[in-house]
C-alpha positions in Angstrom: -25.1 6.6 -23.1 -23.7 9.8 -23.3 -24.4 13.2 -22.2 -23.4 16.7 -23.6 -22.4 19.4 -21.0 -23.3 22.8 -21.9 -20.0 24.7 -21.1 -21.8 28.0 -21.1 -24.1 27.2 -18.1 -21.1 26.0 -15.8 -20.0 29.0 -13.5 -16.4 28.8 -11.9 -16.5 28.6 -8.3 -14.3 30.2 -5.7 -12.6 28.5 -2.9 -14.7 27.2 -0.5 -14.5 26.1 3.4 -15.4 22.4 3.8 -15.7 20.8 7.3 -15.8 17.0 7.3 -16.0 15.4 10.6 -15.7 11.3 10.5 -16.0 9.0 13.7 -15.2 5.3 13.1 -15.4 2.6 16.2 -13.6 -0.5 15.4 -11.3 -3.2 17.2 -8.3 -2.9 15.9 -6.3 -6.6 16.7 -3.4 -6.0 14.6 -0.8 -3.8 15.7 1.2 -2.2 12.7 4.5 -4.0 14.1 2.7 -7.4 13.6 1.3 -6.2 10.1 5.0 -5.3 9.1 6.1 -8.8 10.5 3.6 -10.6 8.6 4.6 -9.0 5.4 8.3 -9.6 6.1 7.6 -13.6 6.6 5.7 -13.5 3.4 8.3 -11.7 1.3 10.8 -13.9 2.7 8.9 -17.2 2.0 7.4 -16.4 -1.5 9.3 -13.8 -3.1 12.8 -13.0 -1.8 15.3 -11.9 0.8 15.8 -8.6 -0.4 12.3 -7.6 0.4 11.0 -6.2 3.4 7.8 -4.4 4.8 8.1 -0.7 5.7 6.0 1.7 8.0 2.5 0.5 7.7 -0.5 3.2 7.4 -3.8 2.5 8.6 -6.6 3.1 6.3 -10.2 3.4 6.6 -12.8 2.1 4.2 -15.4 -0.9 4.6 -13.0 -2.2 6.9 -9.6 -1.1 8.6 -6.5 -2.3 6.9 -3.0 -1.5 7.4 -1.1 -0.7 4.0 2.3 -1.8 4.3 4.6 -0.6 1.6 7.0 -3.5 0.4 10.7 -2.1 0.2 13.8 -3.4 -1.5 17.2 -3.0 0.1 20.4 -4.4 -0.9 23.4 -5.2 1.5 25.7 -2.7 -0.6 23.1 0.0 -1.0 21.0 -0.1 1.6 17.2 1.1 0.9 16.5 1.1 -2.9 13.0 1.9 -3.1 9.6 1.0 -2.6 8.1 -2.2 -5.1 4.5 -2.5 -3.9 2.3 -2.5 -0.9 0.0 -4.9 0.7 -2.9 -4.6 2.7 -3.5 -6.6 6.1 -6.8 -6.6 7.6 -6.4 -4.6 11.0 -9.1 -7.1 12.7 -8.3 -10.5 11.4 -4.5 -10.1 10.0 -5.4 -11.4 6.8 -3.2 -10.5 4.3 -4.9 -9.3 1.0 -2.7 -11.0 -1.7 -2.7 -12.9 -4.5 0.0 -14.7 -7.2 -0.4 -11.8 -9.4 0.4 -9.5 -6.7 3.4 -11.3 -5.8 4.6 -11.4 -9.1 4.0 -7.8 -9.6 6.4 -7.0 -6.7 9.2 -9.6 -7.7 9.0 -7.8 -11.1 9.3 -4.4 -9.9 11.8 -5.4 -7.7 13.9 -7.1 -10.7 13.2 -3.9 -12.8 14.4 -1.7 -9.8 17.8 -3.5 -9.3 18.5 -3.8 -13.2 18.7 -0.1 -13.0 20.9 0.1 -9.8 24.3 -1.8 -9.1 23.4 -4.3 -6.7 
């Protein structure tokens, strides 16, 4: 089913003030440091030793998650760039990762390395 929108009946709006207040109360058992460590171990065990976790960011959705960027660094160049990110449940520590995500991270790392002199 599709709808046809009558453009002649749409009036442009000016700017508007929006006030959004949000209160979330939840137990955070996993610190950002621990979330980052979990990603470091996962990368070393499953993908490669040039990958590591960056600074986690807290996400609020149906649950609280740490989004940990996965960074590529080389001994010569130092930090090269971000090749993905992995979410870590802030209550349980469960990493939301599967084989496809790990392969995508590895592929992005290889592409990034191919464009640099490691």
